[in-house]
C-alpha positions in Angstrom: 262.4 261.8 37.2 259.4 263.6 38.6 261.6 266.5 39.5 263.1 266.9 36.1 259.3 267.0 34.6 258.2 269.7 37.1 261.3 271.7 36.3 260.7 271.4 32.6 256.8 272.6 33.0 257.9 275.6 35.1 260.3 276.4 32.3 257.6 276.1 29.6 255.2 278.1 31.8 257.6 280.9 32.3 258.4 281.0 28.7 254.8 281.2 27.8 254.4 284.1 30.4 257.5 286.4 28.9 255.7 285.7 25.2 252.4 287.0 26.5 254.1 289.8 28.0 255.8 290.6 24.7 252.8 290.3 22.8 251.0 292.6 24.9 253.8 295.2 24.6 253.4 295.1 20.8 249.7 296.0 20.9 248.6 299.3 19.5 247.8 301.6 22.4 244.4 302.8 22.1 244.4 306.5 21.1 240.8 307.6 22.4 238.4 306.2 24.8 235.4 307.7 22.6 236.1 308.7 19.0 235.8 312.6 18.5 232.9 312.0 16.1 230.8 310.2 18.7 231.9 312.8 21.4 229.7 315.5 19.2 226.6 313.1 19.5 224.7 315.9 21.6 225.5 318.6 19.1 225.2 316.9 15.6 223.4 313.4 16.2 220.0 312.7 14.6 218.1 312.3 17.9 219.4 315.8 19.6 219.4 317.8 16.1 217.1 316.6 13.6 214.6 315.0 15.8 214.0 318.0 17.8 212.9 319.9 14.6 210.6 317.2 13.7 208.9 317.4 17.0 207.1 320.5 15.7 206.0 318.7 12.7 203.9 315.7 13.8 203.6 314.2 10.3 207.3 314.2 9.6 207.9 312.9 13.2 205.4 310.0 12.4 206.9 309.3 9.2 210.3 309.1 10.9 209.4 306.6 13.8 206.3 305.3 12.5 204.4 306.7 15.7 203.1 310.1 16.2 204.8 312.2 18.8 201.8 311.4 21.6 202.2 307.7 20.8 205.9 308.0 21.1 205.7 309.7 24.4 203.1 307.0 25.6 205.4 304.2 24.6 208.1 305.8 26.3 206.2 306.1 29.5 205.6 302.3 29.3 209.2 301.3 28.4 211.3 304.0 29.8 212.1 302.6 33.3 213.0 299.2 31.6 215.6 300.6 29.2 217.1 303.4 31.2 220.8 303.0 32.3 222.9 304.6 35.0 225.6 307.2 34.3 229.2 306.1 35.2 232.3 308.1 36.4 233.6 307.4 32.7 230.7 308.5 30.7 226.9 309.6 30.7 224.5 307.0 29.6 222.4 307.3 26.7 218.9 308.5 27.8 215.8 306.2 27.2 214.3 308.4 24.7 217.3 308.2 22.4 217.4 304.4 23.0 213.9 303.9 22.0 214.4 306.1 19.1 217.3 304.1 17.8 215.4 300.9 18.0 212.3 302.2 16.3 214.4 303.9 13.7 215.7 300.3 12.8 212.4 298.7 12.8 211.0 301.2 10.5 213.7 301.2 8.1 215.7 298.0 8.4 218.8 299.9 8.0 222.1 298.2 9.0 223.4 298.8 12.4 226.3 300.8 10.9 223.9 303.2 9.2 222.2 303.6 12.3 225.2 304.3 14.4 226.7 306.9 12.0 223.1 308.7 12.0 222.8 309.0 15.8 226.7 309.2 16.3 227.0 306.0 18.6 229.2 303.1 18.2 228.0 300.1 16.1 228.4 297.8 19.2 226.2 300.4 21.0 223.4 299.9 18.6 223.8 296.0 18.4 223.1 296.0 22.2 220.3 298.8 22.2 218.1 297.3 19.7 217.5 293.9 21.1 217.3 295.3 24.7 214.7 297.7 23.9 212.6 295.4 21.5 212.6 292.9 24.5 211.2 295.6 26.7 208.7 296.6 24.1 207.4 293.2 24.0 207.5 292.8 27.7 205.9 296.0 28.6 203.0 296.0 26.0 202.0 292.3 25.9 199.8 292.3 28.8 197.9 295.1 27.9 197.7 294.5 23.9 198.2 290.8 23.2 197.2 288.9 26.3 196.3 285.2 25.4 192.7 285.3 24.7 189.9 284.3 27.4 186.5 282.7 26.7 184.9 286.1 26.5 187.6 287.5 24.2 187.1 284.3 21.9 183.2 285.3 21.9 183.9 288.8 21.1 186.2 287.9 18.3 183.5 285.5 16.7 180.8 288.2 16.9 182.9 290.6 15.0 183.8 288.2 12.4 180.0 287.6 12.0 179.2 291.1 11.9 182.1 292.4 9.6 182.9 289.4 7.5 179.8 287.3 7.4 181.5 284.2 8.8 180.0 282.9 11.9 181.6 281.0 14.7 184.7 282.3 13.7 187.8 282.9 16.4 190.4 284.2 14.1 192.3 283.7 10.7 195.5 281.8 10.7 198.5 282.1 8.5 202.4 282.1 8.2 204.6 284.8 7.0 208.2 284.3 6.1 210.6 287.0 7.4 213.9 287.0 5.6 217.0 286.8 7.2 220.7 286.1 6.2 221.7 282.4 6.5 223.1 281.7 10.1 226.3 279.9 10.3 226.4 276.4 10.2 222.5 276.0 9.7 222.5 274.0 6.8 219.2 274.4 5.0 217.2 274.6 8.1 216.2 278.1 7.2 216.0 277.7 3.4 212.5 278.0 2.3 210.4 277.1 -0.8 210.9 280.9 -2.2 214.7 280.4 -2.5 215.5 282.6 0.4 216.5 282.1 4.1 213.7 282.9 6.7 212.3 282.6 10.1 208.3 282.0 10.1 205.9 284.2 12.0 202.7 282.1 12.6 199.8 284.4 13.6 196.1 284.5 14.4 194.2 287.5 13.6 191.0 288.9 14.8 188.3 290.9 12.6 190.0 294.1 13.5 193.5 293.2 12.0 195.0 292.7 15.4 197.3 289.8 16.2 195.8 287.7 19.3 198.3 284.8 19.2 201.7 284.7 17.4 204.6 282.2 17.1 208.0 283.5 15.9 211.2 281.6 15.1 210.1 278.4 12.9 212.6 277.3 10.6 212.0 278.5 6.9 212.0 275.0 5.3 209.1 273.9 7.5 205.6 274.3 5.9 202.9 276.3 7.8 201.0 273.1 8.7 204.2 271.9 10.3 204.9 275.1 12.1 201.1 274.8 13.6 202.0 271.4 14.5 205.2 272.5 16.6 203.4 275.1 18.3 201.5 275.3 21.7 198.8 276.8 19.9 198.5 273.9 17.6 198.8 271.5 20.5 196.0 273.3 22.4 193.9 273.3 19.4 194.0 269.6 19.2 193.7 269.0 22.7 190.5 271.3 23.2 192.3 273.5 25.9 192.0 277.2 24.0 188.9 277.7 26.1 186.9 278.5 23.0 183.2 279.1 23.5 180.8 276.2 23.7 179.3 274.8 20.3 176.0 276.6 19.3 174.0 276.6 16.1 174.8 278.7 13.2 172.7 282.0 12.7 169.4 280.8 11.5 170.5 277.0 11.0 169.2 275.5 14.3 168.0 272.3 12.4 171.9 271.6 11.6 172.7 271.4 15.4 175.6 273.1 17.4 178.7 273.6 15.5 182.1 274.3 17.1 183.9 277.6 16.8 186.7 277.5 14.1 189.6 279.4 12.8 190.0 279.9 9.0 193.2 279.2 7.1 194.5 278.3 3.5 195.1 274.9 1.8 198.7 274.7 3.5 196.8 273.8 6.8 195.2 270.7 7.9 191.3 270.3 8.2 190.5 269.8 11.9 187.3 270.1 13.8 188.0 273.8 14.9 190.3 274.6 11.8 188.4 275.2 8.4 190.3 275.0 5.1 189.0 275.4 1.6 188.0 272.5 -0.5 190.8 271.5 -3.1 190.5 271.4 -6.8 189.2 274.0 -9.4 186.3 272.3 -11.2 184.1 272.3 -7.8 180.3 272.3 -7.5 178.8 275.6 -6.8 178.2 274.7 -3.0 181.9 274.3 -2.6 182.9 277.3 -4.6 180.6 279.4 -2.3 182.2 277.9 1.0 185.8 278.6 -0.5 184.7 282.2 -1.4 183.4 282.9 2.1 186.1 281.2 3.9 188.7 283.3 1.7 187.0 286.5 2.5 187.4 285.9 6.2 190.8 284.5 5.9 192.2 287.6 3.9 192.1 289.7 7.1 195.4 287.7 8.2 197.0 288.6 4.8 195.7 292.2 5.1 197.4 292.4 8.9 200.7 291.2 7.3 200.7 293.7 4.7 200.1 296.4 7.3 202.9 295.2 9.3 205.5 295.1 6.6 204.4 298.4 5.4 204.4 300.1 8.9 207.8 298.5 9.5 210.0 298.4 6.6 212.6 296.0 8.3 210.5 293.4 6.6 211.1 294.6 3.2 214.8 293.3 3.1 216.8 290.5 4.6 217.7 291.1 8.1 221.3 290.8 9.0 220.6 289.6 12.4 221.1 286.3 14.4 217.7 284.4 14.4 217.2 285.0 18.2 217.5 288.8 17.7 215.4 288.7 14.6 212.7 286.7 16.8 212.8 289.7 19.4 212.5 292.4 16.6 209.3 290.7 15.0 207.6 290.0 18.3 208.2 293.8 18.9 206.7 294.9 15.6 203.7 292.6 16.0 202.8 294.1 19.6 203.5 297.6 18.4 200.9 297.0 15.6 198.3 296.3 18.3 199.7 299.0 20.1 198.9 301.5 17.6 195.7 299.9 16.0 194.3 300.3 19.7 195.3 304.0 20.2 193.9 304.8 16.8 190.7 303.0 17.7 190.3 304.9 20.9 191.6 308.2 19.6 193.5 308.7 22.7 196.7 307.1 24.6 195.3 303.6 25.8 194.5 303.2 29.4 196.4 300.3 31.0 194.4 297.5 32.0 194.9 294.5 34.3 195.3 291.6 32.2 195.5 287.8 33.1 198.7 286.2 33.6 200.2 285.6 30.3 201.8 282.3 28.9 204.6 283.1 26.6 202.8 282.4 23.3 203.5 279.4 21.1 206.8 277.9 22.4 208.0 274.8 20.1 206.8 271.6 21.6 207.7 269.1 18.8 205.6 267.2 16.2 202.1 266.1 17.7 200.5 264.2 14.9 199.9 263.7 11.1 197.6 265.9 9.1 194.9 263.4 8.4 191.2 264.9 8.5 188.8 263.2 10.9 185.3 262.3 10.0 183.9 265.0 12.4 186.0 267.7 10.5 184.6 266.6 7.3 181.1 266.9 8.6 181.6 270.1 10.0 182.8 271.8 7.0 179.9 270.3 4.9 177.5 271.9 7.5 179.2 275.3 7.1 179.1 274.7 3.4 175.5 273.9 3.4 174.7 277.0 5.6 176.4 279.4 3.2 174.3 278.4 0.4 171.0 278.7 2.2 170.1 280.7 5.3 173.6 282.0 5.6 173.9 283.3 1.8 174.7 286.9 1.0 173.9 288.8 -2.2 177.3 289.1 -3.5 178.4 285.5 -3.4 178.9 283.4 -6.5 175.4 282.4 -8.1 176.6 279.9 -10.6 
């Protein structure tokens, strides 16, 4: 009986192999290894034709890439070794400058991979590989110099700049979330469906007084509130645990009689009130002191809104839903955030940035699960009351509400 079953199995296997051989014979043979349109890339592709002309006009080059020629060359010197590929016996690799140009053009326009592929005369699959690879390289090569985890001295410097520029003392940053529109991922249900009626991932960011991103978290589900995103982040847990290495408590300027106060972050009403996280008083018909506090807090908090505005204006991929998988969209968002800091640092210095030795960087804000409810503590309420009293007394400014 066993011999009969074995013979039957061998016969079935033989028939299957014959069928596969027949199917392979029916396949349409590939006519060319590289399409003739793509073979003329070095003669008619945008990088080899148009961009060489744009190099003679820095303004147009900047509008094309969102980087000036000097900034582009500086960036290329940093990421070039990471994105270079070896030539083979079959074809020459796409050079690092062209790979970087393809990625930047996508970030600057948000065009489809097919549109980018036609412009540069490369395959669509080639573009789909280049963009996430280069975006990852941009993040890895720039994060240490332009978005390292702030140290004690960094937090102190940020607080001093908020006091000088925006008249909010002991402030270490403005916190908010931004919905980045994407196409609905397959089999994702309503996880990415947000209150605006679109599908998105969330960019949570802490911004300093100079509109630079200091800490970011990318990839939260669109359906999750800003407070939930904060609770699910490493930053949120560190904020609650007191492990952010913030400066020690100190009195408000001119308010020594009020005692030492903690350094805080400012946020809108979507976030919970914490000892180190200030949100506005709720309601409309508020007493004058509370309205003054809300005005002063909103004035400092609008920095993060301005940073998001500059980001979406500079990188037009934010202006349309991205037809990318969430993990690739996250890489592109992280790349644009660190490029935002890169460009602001170059503009402030007026020259290519000098590389510095930064401390070891912990990947910002990986998800850690829900940590607690959003109930405000008595201590947090008292801290907000003291800031409120300060803004109406020794910390008052001439342009705040009077009645």
